[in-house]
N, C-alpha and C positions, 0 to 999 in steps of 0.2 A: 208557814211557807218554808220550803226547804231550800237549800243552797242551789239544788239543780233547777229550781223554778226561776231563779234570778237570771236576767238577761246577761249574756256574755259581753264584756266591754269591747267597744269598737276599736280596731287597730289602725283605721284609716286616719291620716293626718289632715286636719282642716287647713285649707289654703290661707296663707297669711296675706295681709294687704299688700306687701311687697310683691308676692307672686302674682296677685291680680293685676297690679300695675304693669308688670313685665309682660303679661299676656296681652293686655290692652295695647301696649306699645307695639308689640309684634304684629297685632292685627292691623293697627293703623299703618305700619310700614308695608304690610302686604296688601293694603287697600281693601280690607274686609270691614263691612259696616256692622253695626250692632245686630242687624237681622241675620248676619252670617253670609251675606252675599257680597262678593267682591265688587267694589265700586269701580266705575269707569274713569277715564282720564278727566282731569279737572278742566275748567274753562281756559285757564292759563296754558295748560299743556296743549289743548286743541288749537288755540291761537298760535302758539309757537310752531306746532306742526304745520299749520296752514301757511304760515309765513315761510317756513323752510321749503315747502313744496312750491310755493309761488316763486321763490328765488331760483330754485332749480329749473322751473319751467321758463323763467325769463332768461336764464343763462343758456338753455337749449335754443331758445328763439334767437338770441344774439349770434350764437354759433351757426345756426342754419342761415340766417340772413347774410352773414359773412361768407359762407360757402357759396350761396347763390350769387353774390356780387362777384366773387372770384371766378365762378363759372361763366358769368356774363362777359367779363373782361377777357377771359381766355378764348371764348367763342368769337368775339369781335376780332381779336388779334389773329386767330387762326384763319378766319374768313379773309382778312386783309392779305395774309401771307399766301393763301391759296390763289387769290385773284392776281397777286403780283407774279407768282411763279407760273401761273397758267399763261399769262400774257408773255412772260419770258420765254416759255417753250415755243409759243407760236412765232414770236419774233426770231428766235434762233433758227427755226425751220425756214423762215422767210429770207434769211440772209443769202442762201444759195440762189434763190430766185432773183434777188437783186443783183447778185454777181452776174448771172447769165443775161439779165436784161441789160446790164452795162456792156457786156461783150457784144450783144446784138447792136446796141447804139454805136459802138466803136466800129463795127463792121459796116453799118449803114453809112457812116461818114467817109469811108474809104473811097478814093477816086474811081476805082474800078469795081464798085459794089454791084453785085448781081441782085436784082430785085427779087427774083424767085427764091434765091437762097435766103435773103433777109426775111421774106414772108414766112418761109418754112421755119426759120429760127424763132421768129416771134410766136408762131403757133406752138412750138415746143415749149417755150417759156410759159405760155398761157396754160398748157396742159400741166406743166409742173406746178404752177400756182394753184390750179384746181385740185391737184392731188394733195398738196400740202394742206390746203384748207379743208379738204375732205377728211384728212386724217384727224382733224380737230373738230369734226362733227358737222361741218357745213355741207349741205346737200342742195343740188339744183332742183328747181321746180320747172320742168319743161313739158307741159301737158299737151303737146300736139296730138290731135285725134282723140283725146280723152274727153270724158264727160265733164262739163263745166262744174267746178266746185267753188261756191262762193267763199268757202273758208280758206282757200289757198289761191284762188284766181280772182283777177279784177277784169271784168269785161269792159273794154273801151269802145267796142263796136260790134255790130252784128251784120253778117252778109250772107246772101244765099249761096248754097253750094250743092252741086249734084253729087259730089263724092263723099261729103262728110254729113253724118246724121244730124238732124236738128237737135241743138243743145250741146253738141260737141265742139271742141276747140278747133278752129280752122287754122289759126296762125298765132304764134307767140311773138308779141312785139318786144316784150322785155322779160327775160328769164327771172323767176322768183327764187328765193333762197330760204332755207330753214336751218336752224342750228339745234342739233340734238332733238329734233321733233318740234321745236318751237319756231313758229313763223317769224322770219325777219322781214321779208318783203314778198307780197303776193306777185304772182306772174301776171303781167298785163297781156290780155289775150283778145282775139277776135272770135266771136262765137257764131257757129253756123245757124242759119234760120231755115235750113232745108232747101230743097230744090226751088228755083225761082218760079213764081207763079206767072202764067201767061196772062197778059193784059187782055181784058175783055174787049172784043171788037164792037 
């Protein structure tokens, strides 16, 4: 056998036990198993993550509950303020009506008071009062000649009428009122039953 037939010596260096230990440590730190697949989080890590998420969710719930309670309190306070100020505006407008009513009473007590003048003054005060209340949403229900509406009218009697169609209002005994479309008091009315029937002879 010649020297050329001999195998050439290998130049690669064989890994030492220290190198193998270092590689294994790096693999463990990287979470790589012996099969070469990166391992998932451990049970302890999963539990810790779940506890963290639970704490965050509970904190969000407490914040939301506090916001809702603050909103409820603010809503109640604003409703009370609106109700108080709304009544204040109505009363402020009513002051002038009270003033004029007082003037009318003073004029009525005068020795030489004129009845016609006093009646006219009272009528003006009544019109002023209706105007003030109308500005705040109050509306009269005075359905003379209109079709009877059980939602807004209260029939207290029926009477024959040759001039008013059967089922329509003949007379309003007491005017009704609504506030911004909401019924406060129905109008008390007398309803027509049509022309009177002749008694059989």
